[in-house]
C-alpha positions in Angstrom: 21.7 -11.0 8.0 19.9 -11.3 11.3 19.1 -7.5 11.2 17.4 -8.0 7.8 15.3 -10.8 9.1 14.2 -8.8 12.1 13.3 -5.8 9.9 11.4 -7.9 7.4 7.9 -7.8 9.1 8.0 -4.0 9.3 9.1 -3.7 5.6 6.3 -6.1 4.5 3.8 -4.1 6.5 4.9 -0.9 5.0 4.8 -2.3 1.4 1.3 -3.7 2.1 0.1 -0.4 3.5 1.4 1.5 0.5 -0.2 -1.0 -1.9 -3.6 -0.7 -0.2 -3.3 3.1 -0.1 -2.5 3.2 -3.8 -5.3 0.8 -4.7 -7.8 2.9 -2.6 -6.6 6.1 -4.3 -7.0 4.6 -7.8 -10.4 3.2 -7.0 -11.6 6.5 -5.5 -10.2 8.4 -8.5 -12.0 6.3 -11.0 -15.2 6.4 -9.0 -15.0 10.2 -8.7 -14.4 10.5 -12.5 -17.3 8.2 -13.3 -19.6 10.4 -11.2 -18.4 13.7 -12.3 
């Protein structure tokens, strides 16, 4: 269980990074479609 707790911050960072990237991609995609 200690290993899981130690890995938690990295996992949370990775999930947060993926979520931000996904939101940015969706926002850029909709913006691009609205323009074109």
